[in-house]
PQR file of N, CA, C, O and H, with PARSE charges and radii, in Angstrom:
ATOM      1  N   MET A   1    -114.703 -44.061 143.416 -0.4000 1.5000
ATOM      2  CA  MET A   1    -115.786 -44.032 142.929 -0.0000 2.0000
ATOM      3  C   MET A   1    -116.690 -44.230 143.878  0.5500 1.7000
ATOM      4  O   MET A   1    -116.412 -45.031 144.770 -0.5500 1.4000
ATOM      5  N   ALA A   2    -117.635 -43.720 143.885 -0.4000 1.5000
ATOM      6  CA  ALA A   2    -118.600 -43.643 145.485 -0.0000 2.0000
ATOM      7  C   ALA A   2    -119.312 -45.640 145.120  0.5500 1.7000
ATOM      8  O   ALA A   2    -119.390 -46.268 144.064 -0.5500 1.4000
ATOM      9  H   ALA A   2    -117.861 -43.069 143.161  0.4000 1.0000
ATOM     10  N   SER A   3    -119.569 -45.905 146.120 -0.4000 1.5000
ATOM     11  CA  SER A   3    -120.781 -47.725 145.916 -0.0000 2.0000
ATOM     12  C   SER A   3    -121.729 -47.540 145.766  0.5500 1.7000
ATOM     13  O   SER A   3    -122.378 -46.497 145.847 -0.5500 1.4000
ATOM     14  H   SER A   3    -119.506 -45.395 146.978  0.4000 1.0000
ATOM     15  N   LYS A   4    -122.034 -48.711 145.472 -0.4000 1.5000
ATOM     16  CA  LYS A   4    -123.977 -47.914 144.412 -0.0000 2.0000
ATOM     17  C   LYS A   4    -124.470 -47.972 146.199  0.5500 1.7000
ATOM     18  O   LYS A   4    -125.067 -46.916 146.412 -0.5500 1.4000
ATOM     19  H   LYS A   4    -121.506 -49.558 145.407  0.4000 1.0000
ATOM     20  N   ALA A   5    -124.415 -48.851 147.534 -0.4000 1.5000
ATOM     21  CA  ALA A   5    -125.204 -48.945 148.226 -0.0000 2.0000
ATOM     22  C   ALA A   5    -124.967 -47.382 148.821  0.5500 1.7000
ATOM     23  O   ALA A   5    -126.034 -46.936 149.242 -0.5500 1.4000
ATOM     24  H   ALA A   5    -123.930 -49.708 147.361  0.4000 1.0000
ATOM     25  N   SER A   6    -123.976 -46.547 148.947 -0.4000 1.5000
ATOM     26  CA  SER A   6    -124.285 -45.344 149.351 -0.0000 2.0000
ATOM     27  C   SER A   6    -124.237 -44.647 148.146  0.5500 1.7000
ATOM     28  O   SER A   6    -123.183 -44.012 148.119 -0.5500 1.4000
ATOM     29  H   SER A   6    -123.109 -46.910 148.606  0.4000 1.0000
ATOM     30  N   ASP A   7    -124.979 -44.452 147.008 -0.4000 1.5000
ATOM     31  CA  ASP A   7    -124.972 -43.164 146.314 -0.0000 2.0000
ATOM     32  C   ASP A   7    -126.335 -42.366 146.607  0.5500 1.7000
ATOM     33  O   ASP A   7    -127.273 -43.120 146.346 -0.5500 1.4000
ATOM     34  H   ASP A   7    -125.836 -44.967 147.029  0.4000 1.0000
ATOM     35  N   VAL A   8    -126.712 -41.315 146.984 -0.4000 1.5000
ATOM     36  CA  VAL A   8    -127.252 -40.288 147.118 -0.0000 2.0000
ATOM     37  C   VAL A   8    -128.267 -40.652 146.386  0.5500 1.7000
ATOM     38  O   VAL A   8    -129.141 -40.767 147.245 -0.5500 1.4000
ATOM     39  H   VAL A   8    -125.951 -40.703 147.196  0.4000 1.0000
ATOM     40  N   ARG A   9    -128.893 -40.989 145.096 -0.4000 1.5000
ATOM     41  CA  ARG A   9    -129.455 -40.727 144.045 -0.0000 2.0000
ATOM     42  C   ARG A   9    -130.311 -42.643 143.706  0.5500 1.7000
ATOM     43  O   ARG A   9    -131.030 -42.880 142.735 -0.5500 1.4000
ATOM     44  H   ARG A   9    -128.183 -40.895 144.398  0.4000 1.0000
ATOM     45  N   PRO A  10    -129.969 -43.581 144.693 -0.5600 1.5000
ATOM     46  CA  PRO A  10    -130.061 -45.261 144.545  0.2800 2.0000
ATOM     47  C   PRO A  10    -131.336 -45.415 143.268  0.5500 1.7000
ATOM     48  O   PRO A  10    -131.885 -44.458 142.723 -0.5500 1.4000
ATOM     49  N   LYS A  11    -131.529 -46.456 143.070 -0.4000 1.5000
ATOM     50  CA  LYS A  11    -133.026 -47.169 141.555 -0.0000 2.0000
ATOM     51  C   LYS A  11    -133.264 -47.780 142.779  0.5500 1.7000
ATOM     52  O   LYS A  11    -132.446 -48.333 143.513 -0.5500 1.4000
ATOM     53  H   LYS A  11    -131.083 -47.234 143.514  0.4000 1.0000
ATOM     54  N   ILE A  12    -135.086 -47.553 143.012 -0.4000 1.5000
ATOM     55  CA  ILE A  12    -135.885 -48.350 143.794 -0.0000 2.0000
ATOM     56  C   ILE A  12    -136.769 -48.718 143.184  0.5500 1.7000
ATOM     57  O   ILE A  12    -137.167 -48.157 142.164 -0.5500 1.4000
ATOM     58  H   ILE A  12    -135.751 -47.104 142.415  0.4000 1.0000
ATOM     59  N   THR A  13    -137.429 -50.089 143.851 -0.4000 1.5000
ATOM     60  CA  THR A  13    -138.409 -50.463 143.078 -0.0000 2.0000
ATOM     61  C   THR A  13    -139.794 -50.046 144.179  0.5500 1.7000
ATOM     62  O   THR A  13    -139.773 -49.698 145.360 -0.5500 1.4000
ATOM     63  H   THR A  13    -137.106 -50.545 144.680  0.4000 1.0000
ATOM     64  N   LEU A  14    -140.903 -50.244 143.262 -0.4000 1.5000
ATOM     65  CA  LEU A  14    -141.802 -49.559 144.015 -0.0000 2.0000
ATOM     66  C   LEU A  14    -142.914 -50.622 143.907  0.5500 1.7000
ATOM     67  O   LEU A  14    -143.303 -50.707 142.742 -0.5500 1.4000
ATOM     68  H   LEU A  14    -140.920 -50.527 142.302  0.4000 1.0000
ATOM     69  N   ALA A  15    -143.491 -51.385 144.676 -0.4000 1.5000
ATOM     70  CA  ALA A  15    -144.242 -52.940 144.411 -0.0000 2.0000
ATOM     71  C   ALA A  15    -145.375 -52.526 144.968  0.5500 1.7000
ATOM     72  O   ALA A  15    -145.279 -52.015 146.083 -0.5500 1.4000
ATOM     73  H   ALA A  15    -143.175 -51.316 145.622  0.4000 1.0000
ATOM     74  N   CYS A  16    -146.744 -52.642 144.328 -0.4000 1.5000
ATOM     75  CA  CYS A  16    -148.181 -52.282 144.817 -0.0000 2.0000
ATOM     76  C   CYS A  16    -148.895 -52.893 146.047  0.5500 1.7000
ATOM     77  O   CYS A  16    -149.501 -53.909 145.710 -0.5500 1.4000
ATOM     78  H   CYS A  16    -146.822 -53.057 143.421  0.4000 1.0000
ATOM     79  N   SER A  17    -148.982 -52.694 146.957 -0.4000 1.5000
ATOM     80  CA  SER A  17    -149.319 -52.523 148.824 -0.0000 2.0000
ATOM     81  C   SER A  17    -150.800 -53.118 148.625  0.5500 1.7000
ATOM     82  O   SER A  17    -151.547 -52.965 149.592 -0.5500 1.4000
ATOM     83  H   SER A  17    -148.489 -51.868 147.231  0.4000 1.0000
ATOM     84  N   GLU A  18    -151.717 -54.275 146.644 -0.4000 1.5000
ATOM     85  CA  GLU A  18    -153.099 -54.702 147.250 -0.0000 2.0000
ATOM     86  C   GLU A  18    -151.834 -56.423 146.563  0.5500 1.7000
ATOM     87  O   GLU A  18    -151.857 -57.440 147.256 -0.5500 1.4000
ATOM     88  H   GLU A  18    -151.111 -54.399 145.859  0.4000 1.0000
ATOM     89  N   CYS A  19    -151.088 -56.393 145.479 -0.4000 1.5000
ATOM     90  CA  CYS A  19    -151.361 -57.525 145.034 -0.0000 2.0000
ATOM     91  C   CYS A  19    -149.814 -57.352 144.973  0.5500 1.7000
ATOM     92  O   CYS A  19    -149.602 -57.977 143.934 -0.5500 1.4000
ATOM     93  H   CYS A  19    -151.070 -55.567 144.916  0.4000 1.0000
ATOM     94  N   LYS A  20    -148.217 -56.790 145.521 -0.4000 1.5000
ATOM     95  CA  LYS A  20    -147.258 -56.726 145.810 -0.0000 2.0000
ATOM     96  C   LYS A  20    -146.408 -57.406 144.432  0.5500 1.7000
ATOM     97  O   LYS A  20    -145.339 -58.015 144.378 -0.5500 1.4000
ATOM     98  H   LYS A  20    -148.390 -56.283 146.366  0.4000 1.0000
ATOM     99  N   GLU A  21    -147.191 -57.090 143.583 -0.4000 1.5000
ATOM    100  CA  GLU A  21    -146.330 -56.700 142.293 -0.0000 2.0000
ATOM    101  C   GLU A  21    -145.618 -55.552 142.268  0.5500 1.7000
ATOM    102  O   GLU A  21    -146.154 -54.522 142.676 -0.5500 1.4000
ATOM    103  H   GLU A  21    -148.059 -56.595 143.626  0.4000 1.0000
ATOM    104  N   ARG A  22    -144.030 -55.536 141.691 -0.4000 1.5000
ATOM    105  CA  ARG A  22    -143.568 -54.995 141.257 -0.0000 2.0000
ATOM    106  C   ARG A  22    -143.288 -54.080 140.092  0.5500 1.7000
ATOM    107  O   ARG A  22    -142.683 -54.641 139.179 -0.5500 1.4000
ATOM    108  H   ARG A  22    -143.594 -56.373 141.360  0.4000 1.0000
ATOM    109  N   ASN A  23    -143.631 -52.579 139.861 -0.4000 1.5000
ATOM    110  CA  ASN A  23    -144.360 -52.094 138.438 -0.0000 2.0000
ATOM    111  C   ASN A  23    -143.449 -51.251 138.296  0.5500 1.7000
ATOM    112  O   ASN A  23    -143.229 -51.057 137.100 -0.5500 1.4000
ATOM    113  H   ASN A  23    -144.123 -52.123 140.603  0.4000 1.0000
ATOM    114  N   TYR A  24    -142.716 -50.565 139.070 -0.4000 1.5000
ATOM    115  CA  TYR A  24    -142.293 -48.951 138.911 -0.0000 2.0000
ATOM    116  C   TYR A  24    -140.753 -49.698 139.429  0.5500 1.7000
ATOM    117  O   TYR A  24    -140.468 -50.446 140.364 -0.5500 1.4000
ATOM    118  H   TYR A  24    -142.895 -50.722 140.041  0.4000 1.0000
ATOM    119  N   ILE A  25    -139.991 -49.101 138.357 -0.4000 1.5000
ATOM    120  CA  ILE A  25    -138.771 -48.548 139.398 -0.0000 2.0000
ATOM    121  C   ILE A  25    -138.077 -47.419 138.497  0.5500 1.7000
ATOM    122  O   ILE A  25    -138.002 -47.230 137.283 -0.5500 1.4000
ATOM    123  H   ILE A  25    -140.222 -48.493 137.598  0.4000 1.0000
ATOM    124  N   THR A  26    -137.510 -46.621 139.858 -0.4000 1.5000
ATOM    125  CA  THR A  26    -137.599 -44.700 139.650 -0.0000 2.0000
ATOM    126  C   THR A  26    -136.315 -44.893 140.919  0.5500 1.7000
ATOM    127  O   THR A  26    -136.014 -45.878 141.593 -0.5500 1.4000
ATOM    128  H   THR A  26    -137.571 -46.774 140.844  0.4000 1.0000
ATOM    129  N   LYS A  27    -135.668 -43.290 140.877 -0.4000 1.5000
ATOM    130  CA  LYS A  27    -134.910 -42.956 141.956 -0.0000 2.0000
ATOM    131  C   LYS A  27    -135.263 -42.111 142.706  0.5500 1.7000
ATOM    132  O   LYS A  27    -136.172 -41.295 142.555 -0.5500 1.4000
ATOM    133  H   LYS A  27    -135.913 -42.490 140.329  0.4000 1.0000
ATOM    134  N   LYS A  28    -134.559 -42.255 143.572 -0.4000 1.5000
ATOM    135  CA  LYS A  28    -134.987 -41.129 145.092 -0.0000 2.0000
ATOM    136  C   LYS A  28    -133.681 -40.525 145.535  0.5500 1.7000
ATOM    137  O   LYS A  28    -132.647 -41.188 145.622 -0.5500 1.4000
ATOM    138  H   LYS A  28    -133.821 -42.918 143.695  0.4000 1.0000
ATOM    139  N   ASN A  29    -133.757 -39.404 145.776 -0.4000 1.5000
ATOM    140  CA  ASN A  29    -133.007 -38.788 146.681 -0.0000 2.0000
ATOM    141  C   ASN A  29    -132.960 -38.946 148.129  0.5500 1.7000
ATOM    142  O   ASN A  29    -134.004 -38.734 148.747 -0.5500 1.4000
ATOM    143  H   ASN A  29    -134.597 -38.866 145.705  0.4000 1.0000
ATOM    144  N   ARG A  30    -131.780 -39.329 148.845 -0.4000 1.5000
ATOM    145  CA  ARG A  30    -131.422 -40.109 149.615 -0.0000 2.0000
ATOM    146  C   ARG A  30    -131.936 -39.078 151.277  0.5500 1.7000
ATOM    147  O   ARG A  30    -132.392 -39.429 152.365 -0.5500 1.4000
ATOM    148  H   ARG A  30    -130.933 -39.502 148.343  0.4000 1.0000
ATOM    149  N   ARG A  31    -131.542 -37.706 150.662 -0.4000 1.5000
ATOM    150  CA  ARG A  31    -131.128 -36.648 151.899 -0.0000 2.0000
ATOM    151  C   ARG A  31    -132.551 -36.266 151.730  0.5500 1.7000
ATOM    152  O   ARG A  31    -133.223 -36.292 152.761 -0.5500 1.4000
ATOM    153  H   ARG A  31    -131.171 -37.421 149.778  0.4000 1.0000
ATOM    154  N   ASN A  32    -133.128 -35.924 150.654 -0.4000 1.5000
ATOM    155  CA  ASN A  32    -134.204 -35.314 150.996 -0.0000 2.0000
ATOM    156  C   ASN A  32    -135.985 -36.283 151.650  0.5500 1.7000
ATOM    157  O   ASN A  32    -137.010 -35.803 152.134 -0.5500 1.4000
ATOM    158  H   ASN A  32    -132.582 -35.903 149.816  0.4000 1.0000
ATOM    159  N   THR A  33    -135.654 -37.509 151.383 -0.4000 1.5000
ATOM    160  CA  THR A  33    -136.133 -38.404 152.059 -0.0000 2.0000
ATOM    161  C   THR A  33    -136.008 -39.354 152.029  0.5500 1.7000
ATOM    162  O   THR A  33    -136.271 -40.013 151.023 -0.5500 1.4000
ATOM    163  H   THR A  33    -134.821 -37.899 150.990  0.4000 1.0000
ATOM    164  N   PRO A  34    -135.391 -40.029 153.496 -0.5600 1.5000
ATOM    165  CA  PRO A  34    -134.804 -40.710 154.097  0.2800 2.0000
ATOM    166  C   PRO A  34    -135.695 -42.036 154.577  0.5500 1.7000
ATOM    167  O   PRO A  34    -135.063 -43.018 154.968 -0.5500 1.4000
ATOM    168  N   ASP A  35    -136.897 -42.074 154.559 -0.4000 1.5000
ATOM    169  CA  ASP A  35    -138.034 -42.725 154.474 -0.0000 2.0000
ATOM    170  C   ASP A  35    -138.454 -43.660 153.027  0.5500 1.7000
ATOM    171  O   ASP A  35    -138.084 -43.498 151.864 -0.5500 1.4000
ATOM    172  H   ASP A  35    -137.410 -41.277 154.242  0.4000 1.0000
ATOM    173  N   ARG A  36    -139.464 -44.780 153.691 -0.4000 1.5000
ATOM    174  CA  ARG A  36    -139.284 -45.213 152.499 -0.0000 2.0000
ATOM    175  C   ARG A  36    -140.841 -44.042 151.383  0.5500 1.7000
ATOM    176  O   ARG A  36    -141.823 -43.428 151.800 -0.5500 1.4000
ATOM    177  H   ARG A  36    -139.764 -44.912 154.636  0.4000 1.0000
ATOM    178  N   LEU A  37    -140.274 -44.259 149.918 -0.4000 1.5000
ATOM    179  CA  LEU A  37    -141.055 -43.671 149.559 -0.0000 2.0000
ATOM    180  C   LEU A  37    -142.973 -43.812 149.398  0.5500 1.7000
ATOM    181  O   LEU A  37    -143.156 -44.897 148.846 -0.5500 1.4000
ATOM    182  H   LEU A  37    -139.476 -44.758 149.580  0.4000 1.0000
ATOM    183  N   GLU A  38    -143.615 -43.497 149.526 -0.4000 1.5000
ATOM    184  CA  GLU A  38    -145.201 -43.958 149.039 -0.0000 2.0000
ATOM    185  C   GLU A  38    -145.526 -42.744 147.740  0.5500 1.7000
ATOM    186  O   GLU A  38    -145.256 -41.559 147.543 -0.5500 1.4000
ATOM    187  H   GLU A  38    -143.466 -42.616 149.975  0.4000 1.0000
ATOM    188  N   LEU A  39    -146.490 -44.181 146.818 -0.4000 1.5000
ATOM    189  CA  LEU A  39    -146.806 -43.371 145.639 -0.0000 2.0000
ATOM    190  C   LEU A  39    -148.326 -43.580 144.864  0.5500 1.7000
ATOM    191  O   LEU A  39    -148.256 -44.534 144.090 -0.5500 1.4000
ATOM    192  H   LEU A  39    -146.710 -45.143 146.978  0.4000 1.0000
ATOM    193  N   MET A  40    -149.459 -43.040 144.872 -0.4000 1.5000
ATOM    194  CA  MET A  40    -150.227 -43.461 144.117 -0.0000 2.0000
ATOM    195  C   MET A  40    -150.834 -43.797 142.422  0.5500 1.7000
ATOM    196  O   MET A  40    -151.674 -43.169 141.777 -0.5500 1.4000
ATOM    197  H   MET A  40    -149.516 -42.265 145.501  0.4000 1.0000
ATOM    198  N   LYS A  41    -150.073 -44.975 142.058 -0.4000 1.5000
ATOM    199  CA  LYS A  41    -149.639 -45.056 140.796 -0.0000 2.0000
ATOM    200  C   LYS A  41    -150.104 -46.454 139.960  0.5500 1.7000
ATOM    201  O   LYS A  41    -150.266 -47.363 140.775 -0.5500 1.4000
ATOM    202  H   LYS A  41    -149.390 -45.485 142.582  0.4000 1.0000
ATOM    203  N   TYR A  42    -150.289 -46.761 138.974 -0.4000 1.5000
ATOM    204  CA  TYR A  42    -151.719 -47.010 138.296 -0.0000 2.0000
ATOM    205  C   TYR A  42    -151.195 -48.869 138.376  0.5500 1.7000
ATOM    206  O   TYR A  42    -150.114 -49.271 137.945 -0.5500 1.4000
ATOM    207  H   TYR A  42    -150.158 -46.023 138.313  0.4000 1.0000
ATOM    208  N   CYS A  43    -151.967 -49.512 138.847 -0.4000 1.5000
ATOM    209  CA  CYS A  43    -151.574 -51.426 138.739 -0.0000 2.0000
ATOM    210  C   CYS A  43    -152.111 -51.844 137.581  0.5500 1.7000
ATOM    211  O   CYS A  43    -153.333 -51.735 137.483 -0.5500 1.4000
ATOM    212  H   CYS A  43    -152.845 -49.185 139.197  0.4000 1.0000
ATOM    213  N   PRO A  44    -151.359 -52.409 136.453 -0.5600 1.5000
ATOM    214  CA  PRO A  44    -152.000 -53.311 135.687  0.2800 2.0000
ATOM    215  C   PRO A  44    -152.298 -54.336 136.244  0.5500 1.7000
ATOM    216  O   PRO A  44    -153.478 -54.353 135.893 -0.5500 1.4000
ATOM    217  N   ARG A  45    -152.174 -55.294 136.887 -0.4000 1.5000
ATOM    218  CA  ARG A  45    -152.941 -56.174 137.556 -0.0000 2.0000
ATOM    219  C   ARG A  45    -154.059 -55.906 137.858  0.5500 1.7000
ATOM    220  O   ARG A  45    -155.049 -56.510 137.443 -0.5500 1.4000
ATOM    221  H   ARG A  45    -151.215 -55.280 137.172  0.4000 1.0000
ATOM    222  N   CYS A  46    -154.067 -54.695 138.846 -0.4000 1.5000
ATOM    223  CA  CYS A  46    -155.093 -54.561 139.744 -0.0000 2.0000
ATOM    224  C   CYS A  46    -156.534 -53.380 139.556  0.5500 1.7000
ATOM    225  O   CYS A  46    -157.352 -52.885 140.330 -0.5500 1.4000
ATOM    226  H   CYS A  46    -153.264 -54.204 139.183  0.4000 1.0000
ATOM    227  N   ARG A  47    -156.152 -53.278 137.507 -0.4000 1.5000
ATOM    228  CA  ARG A  47    -156.532 -52.436 136.604 -0.0000 2.0000
ATOM    229  C   ARG A  47    -157.226 -51.443 137.058  0.5500 1.7000
ATOM    230  O   ARG A  47    -158.340 -51.159 136.618 -0.5500 1.4000
ATOM    231  H   ARG A  47    -155.487 -53.680 136.878  0.4000 1.0000
ATOM    232  N   SER A  48    -156.393 -50.554 138.368 -0.4000 1.5000
ATOM    233  CA  SER A  48    -156.673 -48.736 138.858 -0.0000 2.0000
ATOM    234  C   SER A  48    -155.026 -48.312 139.398  0.5500 1.7000
ATOM    235  O   SER A  48    -153.867 -48.726 139.384 -0.5500 1.4000
ATOM    236  H   SER A  48    -155.488 -50.785 138.725  0.4000 1.0000
ATOM    237  N   SER A  49    -155.872 -47.193 139.859 -0.4000 1.5000
ATOM    238  CA  SER A  49    -154.464 -46.912 140.736 -0.0000 2.0000
ATOM    239  C   SER A  49    -154.554 -46.842 142.450  0.5500 1.7000
ATOM    240  O   SER A  49    -155.450 -46.353 143.138 -0.5500 1.4000
ATOM    241  H   SER A  49    -156.813 -46.857 139.870  0.4000 1.0000
ATOM    242  N   LYS A  50    -153.229 -47.548 142.895 -0.4000 1.5000
ATOM    243  CA  LYS A  50    -153.116 -47.894 143.753 -0.0000 2.0000
ATOM    244  C   LYS A  50    -152.096 -47.591 144.641  0.5500 1.7000
ATOM    245  O   LYS A  50    -151.048 -47.294 144.066 -0.5500 1.4000
ATOM    246  H   LYS A  50    -152.501 -47.945 142.336  0.4000 1.0000
ATOM    247  N   LEU A  51    -152.038 -47.558 146.288 -0.4000 1.5000
ATOM    248  CA  LEU A  51    -149.976 -46.969 146.715 -0.0000 2.0000
ATOM    249  C   LEU A  51    -149.230 -47.768 146.670  0.5500 1.7000
ATOM    250  O   LEU A  51    -149.078 -48.637 147.529 -0.5500 1.4000
ATOM    251  H   LEU A  51    -152.889 -47.799 146.755  0.4000 1.0000
ATOM    252  N   HIS A  52    -148.477 -47.618 145.445 -0.4000 1.5000
ATOM    253  CA  HIS A  52    -147.152 -48.175 145.384 -0.0000 2.0000
ATOM    254  C   HIS A  52    -145.729 -47.647 146.642  0.5500 1.7000
ATOM    255  O   HIS A  52    -145.225 -46.536 146.807 -0.5500 1.4000
ATOM    256  H   HIS A  52    -148.600 -46.912 144.747  0.4000 1.0000
ATOM    257  N   ARG A  53    -145.461 -48.867 147.278 -0.4000 1.5000
ATOM    258  CA  ARG A  53    -143.948 -48.481 148.162 -0.0000 2.0000
ATOM    259  C   ARG A  53    -143.460 -48.918 147.895  0.5500 1.7000
ATOM    260  O   ARG A  53    -143.680 -49.913 147.203 -0.5500 1.4000
ATOM    261  H   ARG A  53    -145.870 -49.770 147.144  0.4000 1.0000
ATOM    262  N   GLU A  54    -141.843 -48.262 148.443 -0.4000 1.5000
ATOM    263  CA  GLU A  54    -140.745 -48.647 148.127 -0.0000 2.0000
ATOM    264  C   GLU A  54    -140.086 -49.917 148.713  0.5500 1.7000
ATOM    265  O   GLU A  54    -139.631 -49.937 149.856 -0.5500 1.4000
ATOM    266  H   GLU A  54    -141.665 -47.454 149.004  0.4000 1.0000
ATOM    267  N   THR A  55    -140.056 -51.085 147.787 -0.4000 1.5000
ATOM    268  CA  THR A  55    -139.064 -52.073 148.235 -0.0000 2.0000
ATOM    269  C   THR A  55    -137.073 -52.181 148.705  0.5500 1.7000
ATOM    270  O   THR A  55    -136.147 -51.436 148.385 -0.5500 1.4000
ATOM    271  H   THR A  55    -140.427 -51.068 146.858  0.4000 1.0000
ATOM    272  N   ARG A  56    -137.098 -53.204 149.391 -0.4000 1.5000
ATOM    273  CA  ARG A  56    -135.584 -53.192 148.907 -0.0000 2.0000
ATOM    274  C   ARG A  56    -135.206 -54.310 148.698  0.5500 1.7000
ATOM    275  O   ARG A  56    -134.053 -54.510 148.313 -0.5500 1.4000
ATOM    276  H   ARG A  56    -137.851 -53.809 149.651  0.4000 1.0000
TER
END
């Protein structure tokens, strides 16, 4: 069985770039997006849509 570290679709955490709160957990495909994921998502702490980046 494959280890979690070499998984093709690992679970990642998205953190708000403004307040650094980790709001979302999602999966990504490492083959399609090898760099860090950046998405505009709603941050409940900031109460607006902010850029969320992948954390390690």
